[in-house]
Structure formats: C-alpha cells, structure tokens
mmCIF file as Biopython writes it, N, C-alpha, C and O atoms, coordinates in Angstrom:
data_model
#
loop_
_atom_site.group_PDB
_atom_site.id
_atom_site.type_symbol
_atom_site.label_atom_id
_atom_site.label_alt_id
_atom_site.label_comp_id
_atom_site.label_asym_id
_atom_site.label_entity_id
_atom_site.label_seq_id
_atom_site.pdbx_PDB_ins_code
_atom_site.Cartn_x
_atom_site.Cartn_y
_atom_site.Cartn_z
_atom_site.occupancy
_atom_site.B_iso_or_equiv
_atom_site.auth_seq_id
_atom_site.auth_asym_id
_atom_site.pdbx_PDB_model_num
ATOM 1   N N  . MET A ? 1  ? -5.749 14.338  -27.091 1.0 0.0 1  A 1 
ATOM 2   C CA . MET A ? 1  ? -4.620 14.195  -27.973 1.0 0.0 1  A 1 
ATOM 3   C C  . MET A ? 1  ? -3.606 13.209  -27.396 1.0 0.0 1  A 1 
ATOM 4   O O  . MET A ? 1  ? -3.049 12.396  -28.134 1.0 0.0 1  A 1 
ATOM 5   N N  . GLU A ? 2  ? -3.363 13.271  -26.102 1.0 0.0 2  A 1 
ATOM 6   C CA . GLU A ? 2  ? -2.433 12.328  -25.479 1.0 0.0 2  A 1 
ATOM 7   C C  . GLU A ? 2  ? -2.925 10.891  -25.652 1.0 0.0 2  A 1 
ATOM 8   O O  . GLU A ? 2  ? -2.133 9.967   -25.842 1.0 0.0 2  A 1 
ATOM 9   N N  . GLN A ? 3  ? -4.229 10.724  -25.584 1.0 0.0 3  A 1 
ATOM 10  C CA . GLN A ? 3  ? -4.797 9.383   -25.730 1.0 0.0 3  A 1 
ATOM 11  C C  . GLN A ? 3  ? -4.457 8.805   -27.103 1.0 0.0 3  A 1 
ATOM 12  O O  . GLN A ? 3  ? -4.138 7.621   -27.216 1.0 0.0 3  A 1 
ATOM 13  N N  . ASP A ? 4  ? -4.524 9.623   -28.132 1.0 0.0 4  A 1 
ATOM 14  C CA . ASP A ? 4  ? -4.179 9.165   -29.484 1.0 0.0 4  A 1 
ATOM 15  C C  . ASP A ? 4  ? -2.710 8.773   -29.575 1.0 0.0 4  A 1 
ATOM 16  O O  . ASP A ? 4  ? -2.363 7.807   -30.255 1.0 0.0 4  A 1 
ATOM 17  N N  . ARG A ? 5  ? -1.853 9.515   -28.895 1.0 0.0 5  A 1 
ATOM 18  C CA . ARG A ? 5  ? -0.421 9.213   -28.918 1.0 0.0 5  A 1 
ATOM 19  C C  . ARG A ? 5  ? -0.131 7.907   -28.182 1.0 0.0 5  A 1 
ATOM 20  O O  . ARG A ? 5  ? 0.734  7.137   -28.600 1.0 0.0 5  A 1 
ATOM 21  N N  . ILE A ? 6  ? -0.847 7.657   -27.092 1.0 0.0 6  A 1 
ATOM 22  C CA . ILE A ? 6  ? -0.657 6.403   -26.354 1.0 0.0 6  A 1 
ATOM 23  C C  . ILE A ? 6  ? -1.144 5.227   -27.193 1.0 0.0 6  A 1 
ATOM 24  O O  . ILE A ? 6  ? -0.504 4.176   -27.229 1.0 0.0 6  A 1 
ATOM 25  N N  . VAL A ? 7  ? -2.269 5.404   -27.862 1.0 0.0 7  A 1 
ATOM 26  C CA . VAL A ? 7  ? -2.779 4.352   -28.750 1.0 0.0 7  A 1 
ATOM 27  C C  . VAL A ? 7  ? -1.756 4.054   -29.844 1.0 0.0 7  A 1 
ATOM 28  O O  . VAL A ? 7  ? -1.518 2.892   -30.173 1.0 0.0 7  A 1 
ATOM 29  N N  . ALA A ? 8  ? -1.156 5.092   -30.403 1.0 0.0 8  A 1 
ATOM 30  C CA . ALA A ? 8  ? -0.139 4.894   -31.441 1.0 0.0 8  A 1 
ATOM 31  C C  . ALA A ? 8  ? 1.066  4.146   -30.884 1.0 0.0 8  A 1 
ATOM 32  O O  . ALA A ? 8  ? 1.637  3.290   -31.559 1.0 0.0 8  A 1 
ATOM 33  N N  . ALA A ? 9  ? 1.451  4.469   -29.654 1.0 0.0 9  A 1 
ATOM 34  C CA . ALA A ? 9  ? 2.594  3.790   -29.029 1.0 0.0 9  A 1 
ATOM 35  C C  . ALA A ? 9  ? 2.284  2.319   -28.793 1.0 0.0 9  A 1 
ATOM 36  O O  . ALA A ? 9  ? 3.125  1.455   -29.043 1.0 0.0 9  A 1 
ATOM 37  N N  . LEU A ? 10 ? 1.085  2.037   -28.315 1.0 0.0 10 A 1 
ATOM 38  C CA . LEU A ? 10 ? 0.700  0.642   -28.079 1.0 0.0 10 A 1 
ATOM 39  C C  . LEU A ? 10 ? 0.620  -0.131  -29.391 1.0 0.0 10 A 1 
ATOM 40  O O  . LEU A ? 10 ? 1.014  -1.295  -29.457 1.0 0.0 10 A 1 
ATOM 41  N N  . SER A ? 11 ? 0.116  0.512   -30.418 1.0 0.0 11 A 1 
ATOM 42  C CA . SER A ? 11 ? 0.023  -0.150  -31.722 1.0 0.0 11 A 1 
ATOM 43  C C  . SER A ? 11 ? 1.403  -0.431  -32.299 1.0 0.0 11 A 1 
ATOM 44  O O  . SER A ? 11 ? 1.601  -1.426  -32.996 1.0 0.0 11 A 1 
ATOM 45  N N  . GLY A ? 12 ? 2.350  0.443   -32.009 1.0 0.0 12 A 1 
ATOM 46  C CA . GLY A ? 12 ? 3.695  0.279   -32.537 1.0 0.0 12 A 1 
ATOM 47  C C  . GLY A ? 12 ? 4.616  -0.563  -31.676 1.0 0.0 12 A 1 
ATOM 48  O O  . GLY A ? 12 ? 5.759  -0.817  -32.053 1.0 0.0 12 A 1 
ATOM 49  N N  . ALA A ? 13 ? 4.130  -0.995  -30.526 1.0 0.0 13 A 1 
ATOM 50  C CA . ALA A ? 13 ? 4.957  -1.820  -29.636 1.0 0.0 13 A 1 
ATOM 51  C C  . ALA A ? 13 ? 5.215  -3.179  -30.286 1.0 0.0 13 A 1 
ATOM 52  O O  . ALA A ? 13 ? 4.387  -3.668  -31.055 1.0 0.0 13 A 1 
ATOM 53  N N  . PRO A ? 14 ? 6.356  -3.786  -29.982 1.0 0.0 14 A 1 
ATOM 54  C CA . PRO A ? 14 ? 6.669  -5.093  -30.565 1.0 0.0 14 A 1 
ATOM 55  C C  . PRO A ? 14 ? 5.610  -6.147  -30.212 1.0 0.0 14 A 1 
ATOM 56  O O  . PRO A ? 14 ? 5.070  -6.166  -29.106 1.0 0.0 14 A 1 
ATOM 57  N N  . ALA A ? 15 ? 5.338  -7.005  -31.170 1.0 0.0 15 A 1 
ATOM 58  C CA . ALA A ? 15 ? 4.326  -8.047  -30.968 1.0 0.0 15 A 1 
ATOM 59  C C  . ALA A ? 15 ? 4.687  -8.960  -29.805 1.0 0.0 15 A 1 
ATOM 60  O O  . ALA A ? 15 ? 3.810  -9.384  -29.052 1.0 0.0 15 A 1 
ATOM 61  N N  . TRP A ? 16 ? 5.990  -9.269  -29.652 1.0 0.0 16 A 1 
ATOM 62  C CA . TRP A ? 16 ? 6.383  -10.171 -28.566 1.0 0.0 16 A 1 
ATOM 63  C C  . TRP A ? 16 ? 6.006  -9.574  -27.212 1.0 0.0 16 A 1 
ATOM 64  O O  . TRP A ? 16 ? 5.654  -10.306 -26.287 1.0 0.0 16 A 1 
ATOM 65  N N  . ALA A ? 17 ? 6.077  -8.244  -27.092 1.0 0.0 17 A 1 
ATOM 66  C CA . ALA A ? 17 ? 5.754  -7.609  -25.818 1.0 0.0 17 A 1 
ATOM 67  C C  . ALA A ? 17 ? 4.250  -7.669  -25.544 1.0 0.0 17 A 1 
ATOM 68  O O  . ALA A ? 17 ? 3.828  -7.873  -24.406 1.0 0.0 17 A 1 
ATOM 69  N N  . LYS A ? 18 ? 3.460  -7.494  -26.577 1.0 0.0 18 A 1 
ATOM 70  C CA . LYS A ? 18 ? 2.006  -7.578  -26.400 1.0 0.0 18 A 1 
ATOM 71  C C  . LYS A ? 18 ? 1.603  -8.986  -25.979 1.0 0.0 18 A 1 
ATOM 72  O O  . LYS A ? 18 ? 0.798  -9.166  -25.065 1.0 0.0 18 A 1 
ATOM 73  N N  . VAL A ? 19 ? 2.171  -9.978  -26.653 1.0 0.0 19 A 1 
ATOM 74  C CA . VAL A ? 19 ? 1.873  -11.370 -26.314 1.0 0.0 19 A 1 
ATOM 75  C C  . VAL A ? 19 ? 2.481  -11.719 -24.959 1.0 0.0 19 A 1 
ATOM 76  O O  . VAL A ? 19 ? 1.902  -12.483 -24.186 1.0 0.0 19 A 1 
ATOM 77  N N  . GLY A ? 20 ? 3.647  -11.153 -24.682 1.0 0.0 20 A 1 
ATOM 78  C CA . GLY A ? 20 ? 4.341  -11.440 -23.430 1.0 0.0 20 A 1 
ATOM 79  C C  . GLY A ? 20 ? 3.550  -11.066 -22.194 1.0 0.0 20 A 1 
ATOM 80  O O  . GLY A ? 20 ? 3.764  -11.644 -21.128 1.0 0.0 20 A 1 
ATOM 81  N N  . LEU A ? 21 ? 2.643  -10.113 -22.314 1.0 0.0 21 A 1 
ATOM 82  C CA . LEU A ? 21 ? 1.814  -9.728  -21.165 1.0 0.0 21 A 1 
ATOM 83  C C  . LEU A ? 21 ? 0.898  -10.857 -20.708 1.0 0.0 21 A 1 
ATOM 84  O O  . LEU A ? 21 ? 0.434  -10.860 -19.567 1.0 0.0 21 A 1 
ATOM 85  N N  . THR A ? 22 ? 0.638  -11.810 -21.589 1.0 0.0 22 A 1 
ATOM 86  C CA . THR A ? 22 ? -0.280 -12.905 -21.262 1.0 0.0 22 A 1 
ATOM 87  C C  . THR A ? 22 ? 0.436  -14.187 -20.855 1.0 0.0 22 A 1 
ATOM 88  O O  . THR A ? 22 ? -0.211 -15.196 -20.573 1.0 0.0 22 A 1 
ATOM 89  N N  . MET A ? 23 ? 1.755  -14.157 -20.823 1.0 0.0 23 A 1 
ATOM 90  C CA . MET A ? 23 ? 2.538  -15.360 -20.515 1.0 0.0 23 A 1 
ATOM 91  C C  . MET A ? 23 ? 2.421  -15.743 -19.039 1.0 0.0 23 A 1 
ATOM 92  O O  . MET A ? 23 ? 2.247  -14.878 -18.181 1.0 0.0 23 A 1 
ATOM 93  N N  . PRO A ? 24 ? 2.518  -17.041 -18.749 1.0 0.0 24 A 1 
ATOM 94  C CA . PRO A ? 24 ? 2.440  -17.481 -17.359 1.0 0.0 24 A 1 
ATOM 95  C C  . PRO A ? 24 ? 3.675  -17.090 -16.539 1.0 0.0 24 A 1 
ATOM 96  O O  . PRO A ? 24 ? 3.598  -16.983 -15.315 1.0 0.0 24 A 1 
ATOM 97  N N  . SER A ? 25 ? 4.801  -16.880 -17.204 1.0 0.0 25 A 1 
ATOM 98  C CA . SER A ? 25 ? 6.037  -16.529 -16.504 1.0 0.0 25 A 1 
ATOM 99  C C  . SER A ? 25 ? 5.993  -15.068 -16.043 1.0 0.0 25 A 1 
ATOM 100 O O  . SER A ? 25 ? 5.815  -14.155 -16.849 1.0 0.0 25 A 1 
ATOM 101 N N  . GLU A ? 26 ? 6.157  -14.869 -14.745 1.0 0.0 26 A 1 
ATOM 102 C CA . GLU A ? 26 ? 6.134  -13.512 -14.203 1.0 0.0 26 A 1 
ATOM 103 C C  . GLU A ? 26 ? 7.277  -12.673 -14.773 1.0 0.0 26 A 1 
ATOM 104 O O  . GLU A ? 26 ? 7.105  -11.489 -15.064 1.0 0.0 26 A 1 
ATOM 105 N N  . LYS A ? 27 ? 8.434  -13.295 -14.929 1.0 0.0 27 A 1 
ATOM 106 C CA . LYS A ? 27 ? 9.598  -12.585 -15.477 1.0 0.0 27 A 1 
ATOM 107 C C  . LYS A ? 27 ? 9.318  -12.109 -16.903 1.0 0.0 27 A 1 
ATOM 108 O O  . LYS A ? 27 ? 9.678  -10.989 -17.264 1.0 0.0 27 A 1 
ATOM 109 N N  . MET A ? 28 ? 8.683  -12.949 -17.705 1.0 0.0 28 A 1 
ATOM 110 C CA . MET A ? 28 ? 8.351  -12.576 -19.083 1.0 0.0 28 A 1 
ATOM 111 C C  . MET A ? 28 ? 7.327  -11.442 -19.105 1.0 0.0 28 A 1 
ATOM 112 O O  . MET A ? 28 ? 7.440  -10.517 -19.908 1.0 0.0 28 A 1 
ATOM 113 N N  . ARG A ? 29 ? 6.325  -11.516 -18.220 1.0 0.0 29 A 1 
ATOM 114 C CA . ARG A ? 29 ? 5.323  -10.450 -18.150 1.0 0.0 29 A 1 
ATOM 115 C C  . ARG A ? 29 ? 5.975  -9.123  -17.773 1.0 0.0 29 A 1 
ATOM 116 O O  . ARG A ? 29 ? 5.621  -8.079  -18.322 1.0 0.0 29 A 1 
ATOM 117 N N  . GLU A ? 30 ? 6.921  -9.158  -16.846 1.0 0.0 30 A 1 
ATOM 118 C CA . GLU A ? 30 ? 7.609  -7.933  -16.427 1.0 0.0 30 A 1 
ATOM 119 C C  . GLU A ? 30 ? 8.445  -7.353  -17.565 1.0 0.0 30 A 1 
ATOM 120 O O  . GLU A ? 30 ? 8.443  -6.140  -17.774 1.0 0.0 30 A 1 
ATOM 121 N N  . ARG A ? 31 ? 9.160  -8.206  -18.305 1.0 0.0 31 A 1 
ATOM 122 C CA . ARG A ? 31 ? 9.965  -7.736  -19.439 1.0 0.0 31 A 1 
ATOM 123 C C  . ARG A ? 31 ? 9.068  -7.128  -20.519 1.0 0.0 31 A 1 
ATOM 124 O O  . ARG A ? 31 ? 9.402  -6.106  -21.118 1.0 0.0 31 A 1 
ATOM 125 N N  . ALA A ? 32 ? 7.930  -7.772  -20.754 1.0 0.0 32 A 1 
ATOM 126 C CA . ALA A ? 32 ? 6.995  -7.272  -21.762 1.0 0.0 32 A 1 
ATOM 127 C C  . ALA A ? 32 ? 6.407  -5.927  -21.334 1.0 0.0 32 A 1 
ATOM 128 O O  . ALA A ? 32 ? 6.301  -5.005  -22.142 1.0 0.0 32 A 1 
ATOM 129 N N  . ALA A ? 33 ? 6.031  -5.822  -20.076 1.0 0.0 33 A 1 
ATOM 130 C CA . ALA A ? 33 ? 5.467  -4.569  -19.571 1.0 0.0 33 A 1 
ATOM 131 C C  . ALA A ? 33 ? 6.494  -3.442  -19.655 1.0 0.0 33 A 1 
ATOM 132 O O  . ALA A ? 33 ? 6.148  -2.312  -20.000 1.0 0.0 33 A 1 
ATOM 133 N N  . LEU A ? 34 ? 7.746  -3.740  -19.343 1.0 0.0 34 A 1 
ATOM 134 C CA . LEU A ? 34 ? 8.807  -2.739  -19.427 1.0 0.0 34 A 1 
ATOM 135 C C  . LEU A ? 34 ? 9.005  -2.276  -20.872 1.0 0.0 34 A 1 
ATOM 136 O O  . LEU A ? 34 ? 9.186  -1.085  -21.124 1.0 0.0 34 A 1 
ATOM 137 N N  . GLU A ? 35 ? 8.971  -3.200  -21.803 1.0 0.0 35 A 1 
ATOM 138 C CA . GLU A ? 35 ? 9.136  -2.852  -23.219 1.0 0.0 35 A 1 
ATOM 139 C C  . GLU A ? 35 ? 7.992  -1.962  -23.695 1.0 0.0 35 A 1 
ATOM 140 O O  . GLU A ? 35 ? 8.223  -0.981  -24.402 1.0 0.0 35 A 1 
ATOM 141 N N  . ILE A ? 36 ? 6.769  -2.293  -23.314 1.0 0.0 36 A 1 
ATOM 142 C CA . ILE A ? 36 ? 5.618  -1.484  -23.718 1.0 0.0 36 A 1 
ATOM 143 C C  . ILE A ? 36 ? 5.678  -0.111  -23.060 1.0 0.0 36 A 1 
ATOM 144 O O  . ILE A ? 36 ? 5.376  0.898   -23.697 1.0 0.0 36 A 1 
ATOM 145 N N  . ALA A ? 37 ? 6.064  -0.068  -21.797 1.0 0.0 37 A 1 
ATOM 146 C CA . ALA A ? 37 ? 6.210  1.219   -21.112 1.0 0.0 37 A 1 
ATOM 147 C C  . ALA A ? 37 ? 7.259  2.081   -21.806 1.0 0.0 37 A 1 
ATOM 148 O O  . ALA A ? 37 ? 7.065  3.287   -21.955 1.0 0.0 37 A 1 
ATOM 149 N N  . ASN A ? 38 ? 8.365  1.477   -22.230 1.0 0.0 38 A 1 
ATOM 150 C CA . ASN A ? 38 ? 9.405  2.224   -22.946 1.0 0.0 38 A 1 
ATOM 151 C C  . ASN A ? 38 ? 8.878  2.779   -24.265 1.0 0.0 38 A 1 
ATOM 152 O O  . ASN A ? 38 ? 9.222  3.897   -24.651 1.0 0.0 38 A 1 
ATOM 153 N N  . CYS A ? 39 ? 8.050  2.011   -24.953 1.0 0.0 39 A 1 
ATOM 154 C CA . CYS A ? 39 ? 7.459  2.484   -26.208 1.0 0.0 39 A 1 
ATOM 155 C C  . CYS A ? 39 ? 6.563  3.699   -25.962 1.0 0.0 39 A 1 
ATOM 156 O O  . CYS A ? 39 ? 6.595  4.667   -26.722 1.0 0.0 39 A 1 
ATOM 157 N N  . ILE A ? 40 ? 5.775  3.638   -24.909 1.0 0.0 40 A 1 
ATOM 158 C CA . ILE A ? 40 ? 4.881  4.750   -24.576 1.0 0.0 40 A 1 
ATOM 159 C C  . ILE A ? 40 ? 5.688  5.991   -24.215 1.0 0.0 40 A 1 
ATOM 160 O O  . ILE A ? 40 ? 5.394  7.087   -24.691 1.0 0.0 40 A 1 
ATOM 161 N N  . VAL A ? 41 ? 6.703  5.820   -23.379 1.0 0.0 41 A 1 
ATOM 162 C CA . VAL A ? 41 ? 7.541  6.954   -22.971 1.0 0.0 41 A 1 
ATOM 163 C C  . VAL A ? 41 ? 8.229  7.567   -24.185 1.0 0.0 41 A 1 
ATOM 164 O O  . VAL A ? 41 ? 8.290  8.791   -24.308 1.0 0.0 41 A 1 
ATOM 165 N N  . ASP A ? 42 ? 8.745  6.732   -25.080 1.0 0.0 42 A 1 
ATOM 166 C CA . ASP A ? 42 ? 9.411  7.243   -26.283 1.0 0.0 42 A 1 
ATOM 167 C C  . ASP A ? 42 ? 8.474  8.123   -27.105 1.0 0.0 42 A 1 
ATOM 168 O O  . ASP A ? 42 ? 8.869  9.191   -27.571 1.0 0.0 42 A 1 
ATOM 169 N N  . VAL A ? 43 ? 7.249  7.678   -27.279 1.0 0.0 43 A 1 
ATOM 170 C CA . VAL A ? 43 ? 6.292  8.451   -28.076 1.0 0.0 43 A 1 
ATOM 171 C C  . VAL A ? 43 ? 5.917  9.747   -27.360 1.0 0.0 43 A 1 
ATOM 172 O O  . VAL A ? 43 ? 5.844  10.800  -27.993 1.0 0.0 43 A 1 
ATOM 173 N N  . LEU A ? 44 ? 5.682  9.684   -26.062 1.0 0.0 44 A 1 
ATOM 174 C CA . LEU A ? 44 ? 5.262  10.878  -25.333 1.0 0.0 44 A 1 
ATOM 175 C C  . LEU A ? 44 ? 6.386  11.897  -25.176 1.0 0.0 44 A 1 
ATOM 176 O O  . LEU A ? 44 ? 6.113  13.086  -25.011 1.0 0.0 44 A 1 
ATOM 177 N N  . GLU A ? 45 ? 7.640  11.459  -25.223 1.0 0.0 45 A 1 
ATOM 178 C CA . GLU A ? 45 ? 8.759  12.394  -25.102 1.0 0.0 45 A 1 
ATOM 179 C C  . GLU A ? 45 ? 9.051  13.126  -26.404 1.0 0.0 45 A 1 
ATOM 180 O O  . GLU A ? 45 ? 9.690  14.178  -26.396 1.0 0.0 45 A 1 
ATOM 181 N N  . ARG A ? 46 ? 8.591  12.581  -27.511 1.0 0.0 46 A 1 
ATOM 182 C CA . ARG A ? 46 ? 8.786  13.264  -28.792 1.0 0.0 46 A 1 
ATOM 183 C C  . ARG A ? 46 ? 7.912  14.512  -28.828 1.0 0.0 46 A 1 
ATOM 184 O O  . ARG A ? 46 ? 6.775  14.492  -28.355 1.0 0.0 46 A 1 
ATOM 185 N N  . PRO A ? 47 ? 8.437  15.594  -29.384 1.0 0.0 47 A 1 
ATOM 186 C CA . PRO A ? 47 ? 7.605  16.803  -29.474 1.0 0.0 47 A 1 
ATOM 187 C C  . PRO A ? 47 ? 6.421  16.569  -30.410 1.0 0.0 47 A 1 
ATOM 188 O O  . PRO A ? 47 ? 6.541  15.918  -31.448 1.0 0.0 47 A 1 
ATOM 189 N N  . LEU A ? 48 ? 5.305  17.107  -30.021 1.0 0.0 48 A 1 
ATOM 190 C CA . LEU A ? 48 ? 4.096  16.988  -30.833 1.0 0.0 48 A 1 
ATOM 191 C C  . LEU A ? 48 ? 4.174  18.021  -31.949 1.0 0.0 48 A 1 
ATOM 192 O O  . LEU A ? 48 ? 4.238  19.222  -31.687 1.0 0.0 48 A 1 
ATOM 193 N N  . VAL A ? 49 ? 4.169  17.560  -33.173 1.0 0.0 49 A 1 
ATOM 194 C CA . VAL A ? 49 ? 4.255  18.452  -34.326 1.0 0.0 49 A 1 
ATOM 195 C C  . VAL A ? 49 ? 2.864  18.578  -34.922 1.0 0.0 49 A 1 
ATOM 196 O O  . VAL A ? 49 ? 2.264  17.598  -35.363 1.0 0.0 49 A 1 
ATOM 197 N N  . VAL A ? 50 ? 2.370  19.795  -34.927 1.0 0.0 50 A 1 
ATOM 198 C CA . VAL A ? 50 ? 1.058  20.058  -35.513 1.0 0.0 50 A 1 
ATOM 199 C C  . VAL A ? 50 ? 1.290  20.761  -36.841 1.0 0.0 50 A 1 
ATOM 200 O O  . VAL A ? 50 ? 1.802  21.879  -36.890 1.0 0.0 50 A 1 
ATOM 201 N N  . ALA A ? 51 ? 0.909  20.094  -37.899 1.0 0.0 51 A 1 
ATOM 202 C CA . ALA A ? 51 ? 1.111  20.655  -39.237 1.0 0.0 51 A 1 
ATOM 203 C C  . ALA A ? 51 ? 0.012  21.668  -39.545 1.0 0.0 51 A 1 
ATOM 204 O O  . ALA A ? 51 ? -1.164 21.444  -39.256 1.0 0.0 51 A 1 
ATOM 205 N N  . ASP A ? 52 ? 0.418  22.762  -40.125 1.0 0.0 52 A 1 
ATOM 206 C CA . ASP A ? 52 ? -0.525 23.783  -40.554 1.0 0.0 52 A 1 
ATOM 207 C C  . ASP A ? 52 ? -1.147 23.332  -41.874 1.0 0.0 52 A 1 
ATOM 208 O O  . ASP A ? 52 ? -0.435 23.058  -42.840 1.0 0.0 52 A 1 
ATOM 209 N N  . ARG A ? 53 ? -2.461 23.259  -41.908 1.0 0.0 53 A 1 
ATOM 210 C CA . ARG A ? 53 ? -3.141 22.806  -43.124 1.0 0.0 53 A 1 
ATOM 211 C C  . ARG A ? 53 ? -2.886 23.747  -44.296 1.0 0.0 53 A 1 
ATOM 212 O O  . ARG A ? 53 ? -2.974 23.337  -45.454 1.0 0.0 53 A 1 
ATOM 213 N N  . ASN A ? 54 ? -2.577 24.986  -44.003 1.0 0.0 54 A 1 
ATOM 214 C CA . ASN A ? 54 ? -2.362 25.973  -45.062 1.0 0.0 54 A 1 
ATOM 215 C C  . ASN A ? 54 ? -0.925 25.993  -45.579 1.0 0.0 54 A 1 
ATOM 216 O O  . ASN A ? 54 ? -0.623 26.692  -46.547 1.0 0.0 54 A 1 
ATOM 217 N N  . GLN A ? 55 ? -0.052 25.240  -44.948 1.0 0.0 55 A 1 
ATOM 218 C CA . GLN A ? 55 ? 1.352  25.198  -45.361 1.0 0.0 55 A 1 
ATOM 219 C C  . GLN A ? 55 ? 1.535  24.139  -46.442 1.0 0.0 55 A 1 
ATOM 220 O O  . GLN A ? 55 ? 1.138  22.987  -46.262 1.0 0.0 55 A 1 
ATOM 221 N N  . LEU A ? 56 ? 2.127  24.522  -47.547 1.0 0.0 56 A 1 
ATOM 222 C CA . LEU A ? 56 ? 2.396  23.576  -48.620 1.0 0.0 56 A 1 
ATOM 223 C C  . LEU A ? 56 ? 3.627  22.754  -48.272 1.0 0.0 56 A 1 
ATOM 224 O O  . LEU A ? 56 ? 4.595  23.273  -47.717 1.0 0.0 56 A 1 
ATOM 225 N N  . THR A ? 57 ? 3.584  21.475  -48.600 1.0 0.0 57 A 1 
ATOM 226 C CA . THR A ? 57 ? 4.755  20.634  -48.380 1.0 0.0 57 A 1 
ATOM 227 C C  . THR A ? 57 ? 5.593  20.622  -49.648 1.0 0.0 57 A 1 
ATOM 228 O O  . THR A ? 57 ? 5.072  20.492  -50.756 1.0 0.0 57 A 1 
ATOM 229 N N  . LEU A ? 58 ? 6.885  20.758  -49.467 1.0 0.0 58 A 1 
ATOM 230 C CA . LEU A ? 58 ? 7.800  20.755  -50.603 1.0 0.0 58 A 1 
ATOM 231 C C  . LEU A ? 58 ? 8.666  19.515  -50.540 1.0 0.0 58 A 1 
ATOM 232 O O  . LEU A ? 58 ? 9.201  19.173  -49.485 1.0 0.0 58 A 1 
ATOM 233 N N  . SER A ? 59 ? 8.804  18.844  -51.667 1.0 0.0 59 A 1 
ATOM 234 C CA . SER A ? 59 ? 9.657  17.659  -51.694 1.0 0.0 59 A 1 
ATOM 235 C C  . SER A ? 59 ? 11.115 18.098  -51.664 1.0 0.0 59 A 1 
ATOM 236 O O  . SER A ? 59 ? 11.476 19.155  -52.182 1.0 0.0 59 A 1 
ATOM 237 N N  . LEU A ? 60 ? 11.931 17.274  -51.054 1.0 0.0 60 A 1 
ATOM 238 C CA . LEU A ? 60 ? 13.360 17.611  -50.960 1.0 0.0 60 A 1 
ATOM 239 C C  . LEU A ? 60 ? 14.135 16.983  -52.075 1.0 0.0 60 A 1 
ATOM 240 O O  . LEU A ? 60 ? 15.351 17.158  -52.157 1.0 0.0 60 A 1 
#
C-alpha cells in the first residue's frame, strides 16, 4: 500500500522537478530532489482513508 502512495506522490510531483533531476547543474538537481522528496513526505503524512465499500456516499 505504501508503494502505491509513493507512486501517486511521484506522479503528482511538479514536472520541473522530474526534469530537474536530469539537469547538468548540481544545484538544480538538488532543488528538484528536495521538491520530489517534499511531495512524497506530504503524501505519506496524510492519513490513509480506506472507504468502506458498503457505505453509501451522500452528496452535500
């Protein structure tokens, strides 16, 4: 389950950060890695909500 959450975090990371990992500038690579790490931490710190399949959803 954690693996799925990490994949979701990586998929949701900003495009500049993903591309930034491949840049020749070490400073840019570090900034990109920090941004991606922050995205992963943000997703993993959120509580995991497991929806009950038997629970009906009501519109607000």
